[in-house]
C-alpha positions as CSV (number, residue, x, y, z in Angstrom):
1,M,-8.1,-26.5,-11.2
2,E,-7.2,-24.2,-14.0
3,Y,-4.6,-21.9,-12.8
4,V,-4.1,-18.6,-14.4
5,I,-1.0,-17.4,-12.5
6,R,1.4,-19.8,-10.9
7,T,4.9,-18.9,-9.5
8,H,7.9,-21.1,-9.0
9,N,10.4,-19.7,-6.4
10,L,10.1,-16.5,-8.0
11,T,13.0,-14.2,-6.7
12,K,14.1,-10.5,-7.4
13,K,17.5,-9.6,-6.1
14,Y,19.1,-6.0,-6.4
15,K,22.7,-5.8,-5.4
16,G,22.5,-9.3,-3.9
17,V,19.5,-8.7,-1.5
18,S,16.3,-10.3,-2.2
19,V,13.2,-8.1,-2.7
20,V,11.1,-11.0,-3.4
21,D,12.4,-14.3,-2.1
22,N,11.3,-17.8,-3.5
23,L,7.7,-16.8,-4.1
24,N,5.0,-19.4,-4.9
25,I,1.6,-17.9,-5.6
26,N,-1.3,-19.8,-7.0
27,I,-4.2,-18.1,-8.8
28,E,-7.1,-19.9,-10.0
29,K,-9.3,-18.8,-13.0
30,G,-12.3,-16.6,-11.6
31,E,-10.7,-15.4,-8.2
32,I,-9.9,-12.1,-6.8
33,Y,-6.7,-12.7,-5.2
34,G,-5.8,-10.2,-2.7
35,F,-2.1,-9.7,-2.3
36,L,-1.5,-8.1,1.0
37,G,1.6,-6.7,2.5
38,Q,2.8,-3.6,4.0
39,N,4.8,-0.7,2.0
40,G,8.0,-2.3,0.8
41,A,6.8,-5.9,1.1
42,G,7.5,-6.7,-2.4
43,K,4.0,-6.4,-3.9
44,T,4.9,-4.1,-6.8
45,T,8.2,-6.0,-7.7
46,T,6.3,-9.2,-8.0
47,L,3.3,-7.6,-10.1
48,R,6.2,-6.2,-12.3
49,M,7.8,-9.6,-12.6
50,L,4.5,-11.0,-13.5
51,M,4.1,-8.4,-16.3
52,G,7.5,-9.1,-17.4
53,L,8.2,-5.3,-16.7
54,I,11.6,-6.3,-14.9
55,R,14.1,-9.0,-15.1
56,I,13.3,-12.1,-12.9
57,S,16.6,-12.8,-10.7
58,Q,15.5,-16.7,-10.1
59,G,12.6,-18.8,-10.6
60,E,9.6,-18.8,-13.0
61,V,6.0,-17.2,-13.6
62,E,3.5,-19.6,-15.2
63,L,0.8,-17.7,-16.9
64,F,-2.4,-19.5,-18.4
65,G,-0.1,-22.8,-17.9
66,Q,2.6,-21.5,-20.0
67,N,6.2,-20.2,-19.0
68,N,7.2,-19.2,-22.3
69,Y,5.6,-15.7,-22.9
70,S,4.3,-14.4,-26.1
71,K,2.1,-11.6,-27.6
72,K,-0.9,-14.2,-27.4
73,I,-0.4,-14.8,-23.6
74,Y,-0.1,-11.0,-23.0
75,K,-3.0,-10.0,-24.8
76,K,-5.2,-12.1,-22.2
77,I,-3.8,-9.7,-19.4
78,G,-4.7,-6.1,-18.4
79,S,-2.9,-4.2,-15.8
80,L,-2.7,-1.1,-13.8
81,I,0.6,-0.8,-11.9
82,E,1.6,2.3,-9.9
83,Y,0.0,5.5,-10.9
84,P,-1.8,5.4,-14.2
85,G,-0.4,7.9,-16.7
86,F,-2.4,9.8,-19.5
87,Y,-2.1,12.5,-21.7
88,P,-3.4,15.6,-19.7
89,N,-4.4,17.7,-22.6
90,L,-6.6,14.9,-24.4
91,T,-9.9,13.7,-23.3
92,A,-10.7,10.2,-21.9
93,E,-11.6,9.1,-25.3
94,E,-8.7,10.6,-27.1
95,N,-6.3,8.9,-24.7
96,L,-8.3,5.5,-25.1
97,E,-8.2,6.0,-28.9
98,I,-4.2,6.4,-28.8
99,H,-4.1,3.0,-26.7
100,R,-6.5,1.2,-28.9
101,R,-4.6,1.8,-31.9
102,M,-1.1,1.0,-30.4
103,A,-2.6,-2.3,-28.9
104,G,-4.0,-3.2,-32.3
105,I,-7.7,-3.2,-31.0
106,E,-10.0,-3.2,-34.0
107,N,-13.3,-2.5,-32.7
108,I,-13.6,1.3,-31.8
109,E,-16.7,0.7,-29.9
110,Y,-14.7,-1.0,-27.0
111,I,-13.9,2.6,-26.1
112,K,-17.5,3.6,-25.0
113,E,-18.2,0.0,-23.6
114,A,-14.9,0.5,-21.3
115,L,-15.9,3.8,-20.3
116,E,-19.3,2.9,-19.1
117,I,-18.2,-0.3,-17.3
118,V,-16.3,1.8,-14.8
119,G,-18.9,4.4,-14.4
120,L,-17.5,7.2,-16.6
121,N,-20.5,8.7,-18.6
122,Y,-19.4,9.0,-22.1
123,D,-21.6,12.0,-22.7
124,E,-20.6,13.7,-19.6
125,I,-17.0,13.5,-20.0
126,K,-16.5,13.4,-24.0
127,N,-15.2,17.2,-23.9
128,K,-13.5,16.7,-20.5
129,K,-9.5,16.7,-20.3
130,V,-7.9,14.4,-18.1
131,K,-6.1,17.1,-16.4
132,N,-9.3,18.2,-15.0
133,Y,-10.2,14.7,-13.5
134,S,-10.2,13.8,-9.8
135,L,-8.2,11.1,-8.6
136,G,-11.0,8.6,-8.6
137,M,-11.8,9.6,-12.0
138,K,-8.1,9.0,-13.2
139,Q,-8.1,5.6,-11.4
140,R,-11.5,4.6,-13.3
141,L,-10.0,5.5,-16.5
142,G,-6.8,3.5,-15.8
143,I,-9.3,0.4,-15.2
144,S,-11.1,1.2,-18.4
145,R,-7.9,1.3,-20.3
146,A,-6.6,-1.8,-18.7
147,I,-10.0,-3.6,-19.7
148,L,-10.2,-2.0,-22.9
149,H,-9.1,-5.3,-25.1
150,K,-11.4,-7.6,-23.0
151,P,-8.7,-9.2,-20.9
152,E,-9.3,-12.4,-19.2
153,L,-6.8,-11.7,-16.2
154,L,-6.4,-7.9,-14.4
155,I,-3.5,-7.0,-12.5
156,L,-4.0,-4.2,-10.2
157,D,-1.3,-2.5,-8.0
158,E,-3.0,-0.3,-5.2
159,P,-5.9,0.7,-7.1
160,T,-7.8,2.6,-4.4
161,N,-4.6,4.2,-3.1
162,G,-5.6,7.8,-2.2
163,L,-9.3,7.5,-2.8
164,D,-11.9,8.8,-0.3
165,P,-14.5,6.0,1.0
166,L,-16.9,6.9,-1.7
167,G,-14.2,6.4,-4.5
168,I,-13.0,3.2,-2.8
169,R,-16.5,1.8,-2.6
170,D,-17.1,2.8,-6.3
171,I,-13.8,0.8,-7.5
172,R,-14.9,-2.2,-5.4
173,E,-18.3,-2.6,-7.3
174,I,-16.4,-2.2,-10.6
175,L,-14.1,-5.1,-9.8
176,L,-17.1,-7.2,-8.4
177,E,-18.9,-6.8,-11.4
178,L,-15.9,-7.5,-13.8
179,K,-15.3,-10.7,-11.9
180,N,-19.0,-11.7,-11.5
181,K,-20.4,-10.6,-14.9
182,K,-17.3,-10.7,-17.2
183,G,-15.5,-13.7,-15.7
184,I,-12.2,-11.7,-15.1
185,T,-9.7,-13.1,-12.7
186,I,-8.2,-10.3,-10.8
187,I,-5.1,-10.0,-8.5
188,I,-5.1,-6.8,-6.6
189,S,-2.3,-5.6,-4.2
190,S,-3.0,-3.5,-1.4
191,H,-2.2,-2.5,2.2
192,I,-5.7,-1.7,3.0
193,L,-6.8,-4.8,4.6
194,S,-10.6,-3.8,5.1
195,E,-11.0,-3.3,1.4
196,I,-9.7,-6.7,0.6
197,E,-11.9,-8.1,2.8
198,Y,-14.6,-7.1,0.9
199,L,-13.5,-8.3,-2.4
200,A,-10.9,-11.3,-2.1
201,T,-11.8,-15.1,-2.9
202,K,-8.2,-16.1,-2.0
203,I,-5.5,-14.0,0.3
204,G,-1.6,-14.1,-0.1
205,V,0.2,-12.4,2.7
206,I,3.9,-11.1,1.5
207,H,6.4,-9.8,4.1
208,R,9.7,-8.8,3.9
209,G,9.9,-10.3,0.3
210,K,8.4,-13.9,1.6
211,L,4.9,-15.5,1.1
212,L,3.6,-16.0,4.8
213,E,0.4,-17.9,3.9
214,E,-2.0,-18.2,0.9
215,I,-5.5,-19.0,2.1
216,D,-8.8,-19.3,0.7
217,Y,-10.9,-16.3,2.6
218,R,-13.9,-18.9,3.3
219,E,-11.4,-20.7,5.2
220,L,-9.9,-17.8,6.8
221,Q,-13.3,-16.9,8.0
222,R,-13.6,-20.4,9.5
223,R,-10.5,-20.1,11.2
224,N,-11.0,-16.6,12.8
225,R,-11.6,-16.6,16.6
226,K,-14.4,-15.5,18.4
227,Y,-13.6,-13.2,21.6
228,L,-15.1,-11.1,24.1
229,R,-13.9,-7.5,24.1
230,V,-13.7,-5.9,27.5
231,K,-12.6,-2.3,28.0
232,V,-11.8,-1.7,32.0
233,S,-10.4,1.0,34.1
234,D,-7.3,-0.9,34.9
235,D,-5.9,-3.4,32.2
236,K,-3.4,-4.9,34.6
237,K,-5.7,-5.5,37.3
238,A,-8.0,-7.1,35.1
239,C,-5.3,-9.5,33.6
240,F,-4.6,-10.5,37.2
241,L,-8.0,-11.2,37.9
242,L,-8.8,-13.1,35.0
243,E,-5.7,-15.3,35.6
244,N,-5.9,-15.9,39.3
245,K,-9.5,-16.0,39.9
246,L,-10.8,-17.6,36.7
247,N,-8.0,-19.5,35.4
248,I,-8.3,-17.7,32.1
249,K,-5.0,-17.7,30.3
250,D,-6.0,-17.0,26.6
251,F,-6.6,-13.4,26.5
252,D,-4.5,-10.5,24.8
253,V,-4.1,-6.7,26.0
254,L,-5.2,-4.9,22.8
255,E,-4.5,-1.4,23.9
256,K,-4.5,0.4,27.1
257,N,-7.2,-1.0,29.1
258,V,-9.0,-3.2,26.3
259,L,-8.8,-6.5,26.5
260,R,-9.7,-9.4,24.3
261,I,-10.6,-12.6,25.9
262,Y,-10.5,-16.1,23.7
263,E,-11.9,-18.6,26.3
264,N,-14.4,-19.1,28.4
265,L,-16.8,-17.1,26.3
266,D,-20.0,-18.4,28.2
267,K,-18.7,-16.8,31.5
268,V,-19.9,-13.2,30.6
269,S,-21.5,-12.8,33.9
270,Q,-18.8,-14.3,36.1
271,I,-16.2,-12.2,34.5
272,A,-18.2,-9.0,34.9
273,K,-19.2,-9.8,38.4
274,L,-15.4,-10.4,39.2
275,F,-14.5,-7.0,37.8
276,I,-17.2,-5.1,39.6
277,N,-16.6,-6.7,42.8
278,N,-12.9,-6.1,42.6
279,D,-13.7,-2.3,42.1
280,L,-12.8,-2.1,38.4
281,E,-15.1,0.1,36.2
282,L,-16.5,-2.1,33.2
283,H,-17.0,0.4,30.4
284,E,-17.4,-2.2,27.7
285,M,-18.2,-5.8,27.0
286,Q,-19.0,-7.5,24.0
287,H,-18.6,-10.5,21.6
288,S,-17.1,-10.0,18.5
289,V,-14.7,-12.0,15.8
290,D,-11.0,-11.5,14.3
291,N,-10.9,-9.9,11.1
292,L,-8.5,-9.6,8.3
293,E,-6.4,-6.9,10.2
294,D,-6.2,-9.2,13.4
295,Y,-5.0,-12.1,11.1
296,F,-2.4,-10.0,9.4
297,V,-1.0,-8.7,12.7
298,R,-0.9,-12.2,14.0
299,L,0.9,-13.6,10.8
300,T,3.3,-10.8,10.6
301,G,4.0,-10.8,14.3
302,G,2.7,-7.1,14.5
303,E,5.4,-5.8,12.7
304,G,5.1,-2.3,10.5
305,N,1.6,-0.5,9.7
306,V,-0.6,-1.5,6.9
């Protein structure tokens, strides 16, 4: 395996408190790594350590097989961490031109190419100042700046934060194209689970600074359980009937009057008949399967919101 990023007991402490605690993540070449966690879990702190933006308290980061950072290593990396900052009274091209010169990028044509990749048509925006851009356009411009020097690794911190559904979809398509057509390895942090579900090939879940699990997304899909979703008029009565009449123990009450039954899924007619014969109104009954949100809730014990 060829690893682009590996961390070994990576730790960051502030005033003696571990914000990131002995983190070990492993990202292979060509992956889209979904770094999941609720706000305040330690995602941004981790990414800032990867980029050398803050001092590591303990442990080490290995980039492209090396733990001695150099300009040569960082030239392989593009990043968008937190909100992208630009000169508001300049155009996108002018902003990228400043970055090109500072980064020592010789080919000026890279600017138009980077803009086109993220869906910003050069002819349409060439005279438009960044202060007049929508949030989605600024996020696209941020990604274009991050890929201007044609990096092998792209580190993105909540790139879809604050975007509407169409903007989120556009960013998703851009990232998939960068992976599939450009071969770029991507680590993307997010608390939007449904979005990572569309993108990631591997998932790492961080909670209170600790990595709870790192798993290939295909393995996660195999592991996710099928269930019968049932909506009734009285969940307490439904629970009593399942346990005492059908000896079904593996079920959860998801919310008021909504149950998930994980065993005896072939007994749909028996369950329906049992409920109806005992004066329970049956509003919904359908087969489904756990998704990434279900996995996250199980893993974190349901703490916090994402």
